[in-house]
C-alpha positions as CSV (number, residue, x, y, z in Angstrom):
1,X,-7.0,-8.2,-14.6
2,X,-6.7,-5.5,-17.4
3,X,-4.8,-2.4,-16.6
4,X,-5.2,0.8,-18.5
5,X,-2.8,3.7,-18.1
6,X,-5.0,6.4,-19.8
7,X,-8.4,7.3,-20.7
8,X,-7.6,6.4,-24.4
9,X,-6.5,3.0,-23.6
10,X,-9.6,2.2,-21.6
11,X,-11.8,3.8,-24.4
12,X,-10.2,1.5,-26.9
13,X,-10.9,-1.7,-24.9
14,X,-13.9,-3.7,-24.7
15,X,-14.5,-3.1,-21.0
16,X,-18.0,-1.7,-20.8
17,X,-21.1,-2.0,-18.3
18,X,-20.9,-3.5,-14.9
19,X,-20.0,-1.5,-11.9
20,X,-17.3,1.0,-11.1
21,X,-15.6,2.6,-8.1
22,X,-13.1,5.3,-7.6
23,X,-10.5,5.9,-5.0
24,X,-6.8,5.9,-3.9
25,X,-7.1,2.4,-2.2
26,X,-3.7,2.9,-0.5
27,X,-3.0,-0.5,1.4
28,X,-6.3,-2.0,0.1
29,X,-7.3,-2.4,3.9
30,X,-10.6,-3.9,5.3
31,X,-12.5,-0.7,4.4
32,X,-11.5,-0.8,0.8
33,X,-12.3,-4.5,0.6
34,X,-15.9,-3.7,1.8
35,X,-16.2,-1.2,-0.9
36,X,-14.7,-3.6,-3.5
37,X,-16.9,-6.5,-2.4
38,X,-20.0,-4.4,-2.8
39,X,-18.9,-3.0,-6.2
40,X,-18.4,-6.6,-7.3
41,X,-21.9,-7.4,-6.2
42,X,-23.3,-4.5,-8.3
43,X,-21.3,-5.7,-11.1
44,X,-22.5,-9.3,-10.9
45,X,-26.2,-8.0,-10.8
46,X,-25.5,-6.0,-13.9
47,X,-23.7,-9.0,-15.4
48,X,-20.6,-6.8,-16.4
49,X,-17.1,-6.3,-15.0
50,X,-15.8,-5.0,-11.8
51,X,-14.0,-1.7,-12.6
52,X,-11.5,0.4,-10.3
53,X,-10.2,3.9,-11.1
54,X,-7.3,4.9,-9.0
55,X,-4.4,7.4,-9.3
56,X,-0.7,7.4,-9.3
57,X,0.9,9.2,-7.5
58,X,-1.2,10.0,-4.6
59,X,-3.2,13.1,-5.3
60,X,-1.7,14.9,-2.2
61,X,1.9,14.2,-3.5
62,X,1.1,16.4,-6.6
63,X,-1.1,19.1,-4.8
64,X,0.4,19.4,-1.3
65,X,4.0,17.6,-1.6
66,X,5.0,18.6,1.9
67,X,1.9,16.9,3.3
68,X,1.9,13.9,1.1
69,X,1.3,10.7,3.1
70,X,3.7,7.7,3.3
71,X,2.2,4.9,1.3
72,X,1.1,1.7,2.9
73,X,2.3,-0.4,-0.2
74,X,3.9,0.1,-3.5
75,X,1.9,0.6,-6.6
76,X,2.5,-3.0,-7.8
77,X,1.4,-4.4,-4.5
78,X,-1.9,-2.4,-4.6
79,X,-2.5,-3.9,-8.0
80,X,-2.0,-7.4,-6.9
81,X,-4.3,-6.8,-4.0
82,X,-6.9,-5.2,-6.2
83,X,-6.8,-8.4,-8.5
84,X,-7.1,-10.7,-5.5
85,X,-10.4,-8.8,-4.6
86,X,-11.8,-9.9,-7.8
87,X,-11.2,-6.7,-9.9
88,X,-11.6,-7.1,-13.7
89,X,-10.1,-3.9,-14.9
90,X,-8.2,-0.9,-13.3
91,X,-7.8,2.6,-15.0
92,X,-4.7,3.7,-13.5
93,X,-4.6,7.5,-14.1
94,X,-1.5,9.7,-13.8
95,X,-2.6,12.3,-11.2
96,X,-1.6,15.8,-12.6
97,X,-2.4,19.3,-11.7
98,X,-4.2,19.4,-15.0
99,X,-6.3,16.4,-14.0
100,X,-6.6,18.1,-10.7
101,X,-8.2,21.1,-12.5
102,X,-10.9,19.2,-14.2
103,X,-14.6,20.2,-13.1
104,X,-16.5,17.5,-11.4
105,X,-18.8,17.3,-14.1
106,X,-16.1,16.9,-16.8
107,X,-14.5,13.9,-14.7
108,X,-17.8,12.2,-14.2
109,X,-19.0,12.4,-17.8
110,X,-15.6,11.2,-19.2
111,X,-15.8,8.3,-16.7
112,X,-19.4,7.3,-17.8
113,X,-18.4,7.8,-21.6
114,X,-15.3,5.6,-21.2
115,X,-17.0,2.6,-19.6
116,X,-20.7,3.2,-19.8
117,X,-21.2,1.3,-16.5
118,X,-24.5,0.5,-15.1
119,X,-23.7,1.4,-11.5
120,X,-21.2,3.4,-9.6
121,X,-20.3,2.5,-5.9
122,X,-18.3,5.0,-3.8
123,X,-17.0,5.3,-0.3
124,X,-18.8,7.5,2.4
125,X,-16.3,10.3,2.1
126,X,-16.1,10.5,-1.7
127,X,-15.5,13.7,-3.4
128,X,-14.0,14.5,-6.8
129,X,-13.2,17.1,-9.5
130,X,-11.6,20.4,-8.9
131,X,-11.0,21.4,-5.2
132,X,-13.2,18.1,-4.4
133,X,-16.4,19.9,-5.4
134,X,-18.1,17.1,-6.7
135,X,-20.2,14.8,-4.6
136,X,-22.8,11.9,-4.7
137,X,-25.7,14.3,-5.5
138,X,-23.8,15.3,-8.7
139,X,-23.3,11.6,-9.7
140,X,-27.0,11.0,-9.0
141,X,-28.0,13.8,-11.2
142,X,-25.8,12.5,-14.1
143,X,-26.9,9.0,-13.5
144,X,-30.6,10.1,-13.9
145,X,-29.8,11.6,-17.4
146,X,-27.4,8.8,-18.6
147,X,-29.1,5.8,-17.0
148,X,-26.9,4.5,-14.3
149,X,-27.5,4.1,-10.4
150,X,-25.4,5.2,-7.6
151,X,-24.8,3.9,-4.1
152,X,-22.6,4.8,-1.2
153,X,-20.5,2.5,1.0
154,X,-21.0,3.0,4.8
155,X,-18.1,3.7,6.9
156,X,-16.4,0.3,7.9
157,X,-15.7,0.4,11.6
158,X,-13.4,-1.9,13.7
159,X,-11.9,-1.7,17.1
160,X,-13.4,1.5,18.0
161,X,-13.1,3.5,14.9
162,X,-13.3,3.9,11.1
163,X,-10.9,2.0,9.3
164,X,-8.7,4.2,7.2
165,X,-5.4,4.5,5.7
166,X,-4.3,7.3,8.0
167,X,-5.4,5.2,11.2
168,X,-3.3,2.3,9.9
169,X,-0.2,4.7,9.2
170,X,-0.7,5.8,12.8
171,X,-0.5,2.3,14.1
172,X,2.4,1.5,11.9
173,X,4.3,4.5,13.1
174,X,3.6,3.7,16.6
175,X,4.7,-0.1,16.1
176,X,1.3,-1.3,16.9
177,X,1.5,-4.2,14.6
178,X,-1.5,-6.0,16.1
179,X,-3.8,-3.2,15.3
180,X,-2.3,-2.5,12.0
181,X,-2.7,-6.2,10.9
182,X,-6.3,-6.2,12.0
183,X,-7.3,-3.0,10.1
184,X,-5.2,-4.2,7.0
185,X,-6.7,-7.7,7.0
186,X,-3.1,-9.2,6.6
187,X,0.4,-8.8,8.0
188,X,1.8,-5.2,7.8
189,X,5.1,-5.5,5.7
190,X,7.5,-3.7,3.7
191,X,8.4,-5.3,0.3
192,X,10.9,-4.4,-2.4
193,X,13.9,-5.6,-4.5
194,X,16.9,-6.7,-2.5
195,X,19.7,-4.2,-3.3
196,X,23.4,-4.5,-3.0
197,X,24.9,-2.8,0.1
198,X,28.2,-2.0,1.4
199,X,28.4,-5.7,3.0
200,X,29.4,-4.4,6.4
201,X,27.0,-7.1,7.9
202,X,28.7,-9.7,5.9
203,X,32.0,-8.8,7.2
204,X,30.6,-9.2,10.9
205,X,29.1,-12.6,10.0
206,X,25.5,-11.2,9.7
207,X,24.7,-10.8,6.1
208,X,21.6,-8.7,5.2
209,X,19.1,-8.4,2.6
210,X,18.7,-4.7,2.1
211,X,15.3,-3.2,0.8
212,X,14.8,0.5,0.0
213,X,12.1,2.0,2.4
214,X,11.5,4.7,-0.3
215,X,8.2,6.5,0.5
216,X,6.6,3.8,2.5
217,X,5.0,4.2,6.0
218,X,7.3,2.5,8.5
219,X,7.6,2.0,12.3
220,X,10.3,3.9,14.3
221,X,13.8,3.1,13.8
222,X,15.1,0.1,15.8
223,X,15.7,-3.5,15.7
224,X,12.7,-5.9,15.0
225,X,11.7,-9.5,14.9
226,X,10.4,-10.2,11.4
227,X,9.4,-12.9,9.0
228,X,10.6,-12.6,5.5
229,X,9.7,-14.2,2.4
230,X,10.1,-14.5,-1.3
231,X,7.4,-16.2,-3.6
232,X,8.4,-19.6,-2.5
233,X,10.0,-19.4,0.9
234,X,9.9,-17.8,4.4
235,X,12.4,-17.3,7.0
236,X,12.6,-16.0,10.5
237,X,14.8,-12.9,10.7
238,X,16.1,-9.9,12.7
239,X,15.9,-6.6,10.9
240,X,17.5,-3.1,11.3
241,X,15.4,-0.2,10.2
242,X,17.6,3.2,10.5
243,X,20.3,5.4,9.3
244,X,23.2,3.6,10.7
245,X,24.6,6.1,13.0
246,X,27.6,4.1,13.7
247,X,28.7,4.6,10.1
248,X,27.3,8.2,10.0
249,X,24.6,7.0,7.6
250,X,22.2,9.4,6.0
251,X,19.7,7.1,4.2
252,X,16.9,5.0,5.8
253,X,17.5,1.5,5.3
254,X,15.7,-1.8,6.1
255,X,18.4,-4.5,6.5
256,X,17.2,-8.0,7.3
257,X,19.4,-10.8,8.5
258,X,17.9,-14.2,7.8
259,X,18.3,-16.5,10.8
260,X,20.0,-19.9,10.1
261,X,20.2,-19.3,6.4
262,X,22.2,-17.1,4.0
263,X,20.4,-17.4,0.4
264,X,21.5,-15.3,-2.4
265,X,18.4,-12.9,-2.8
266,X,19.9,-10.2,-5.0
267,X,17.3,-8.7,-7.4
268,X,14.5,-10.8,-5.8
269,X,11.6,-9.3,-4.3
270,X,11.5,-9.7,-0.5
271,X,8.6,-9.2,1.8
272,X,9.5,-8.2,5.3
273,X,6.7,-8.7,7.9
274,X,7.2,-6.9,11.3
275,X,6.4,-8.9,14.2
276,X,7.8,-7.1,17.4
277,X,10.2,-4.3,18.2
278,X,13.2,-5.6,20.2
279,X,15.2,-2.4,20.8
280,X,15.8,1.3,19.8
281,X,18.6,2.2,17.4
282,X,21.9,3.5,18.9
283,X,25.3,4.3,17.9
284,X,28.2,1.9,18.8
285,X,31.9,2.7,19.2
286,X,32.9,0.1,16.5
287,X,32.4,-3.2,14.8
288,X,33.2,-5.4,17.7
289,X,30.6,-3.9,20.0
290,X,28.1,-3.7,17.1
291,X,28.7,-7.4,16.1
292,X,28.2,-8.6,19.8
293,X,24.8,-6.6,19.9
294,X,23.6,-7.9,16.7
295,X,24.2,-11.5,18.0
296,X,22.1,-10.7,21.2
297,X,19.4,-9.2,18.8
298,X,19.3,-12.3,16.8
299,X,18.9,-14.3,19.8
300,X,16.0,-12.1,21.0
301,X,14.4,-12.5,17.6
302,X,14.8,-16.2,17.6
303,X,13.1,-16.4,20.9
304,X,10.2,-14.2,19.9
305,X,9.6,-16.0,16.5
306,X,9.9,-19.6,17.9
């Protein structure tokens, strides 16, 4: 899959024709998969590439930072998911206030002049350009002039509602992993590079692999039974998500203790899949009480996972 980071990079490439779609694709969930599959079908009919245009950061993080949604996955994960869906090329546009100010016509014309696609396929709620003033009818008018066709994906519904990133975030925040997994089409997880911590867990004989939660959507703080994996191995584990009140912590951390193993994972990418919440977070009087509770948490996690 080719990745372009600007209009100029895309225009200098040989990616032309086929079918294109535009969106944030946060989480690349089941609804997104429908849009991507239909776009791929249009591309095959046109004997051309499947092209995705997406944005970084999320537009709301630029326009309304106080309302910016937490991500369902990191950018690198999103790109991997797009590739697994058969996408041939991605134009990853930096979303800026200047880009947000473009009139809808300028955006759509630049898009067509860049890729000269045969077809554009968009989601049912698609809008674009300054103040989201551009809609499907605007694309159809340009298509009649330029020679491309337009189609709209129907809302994808599952389990009593439309599948959307916001619905999945709500499920995650309620620790409803069964629902989140079904809407995502895979296990909900938090992934990241394993960081060096203060090694308090190791001092209590419960070493942890620590991952920065950053701006990701996450369940309530507490203790969870999890499965964690690198690219070549998976472990059962007990994970702590919280601020470490026993040590007066201020930063949200995800600390995963791997059951029955203690590999050196520093600087490796660890994917932590949440299975079930064990208990809420609470403050302990000291290391001894905390270590005893961690041992009980690990027993509970082992029982859940095996």
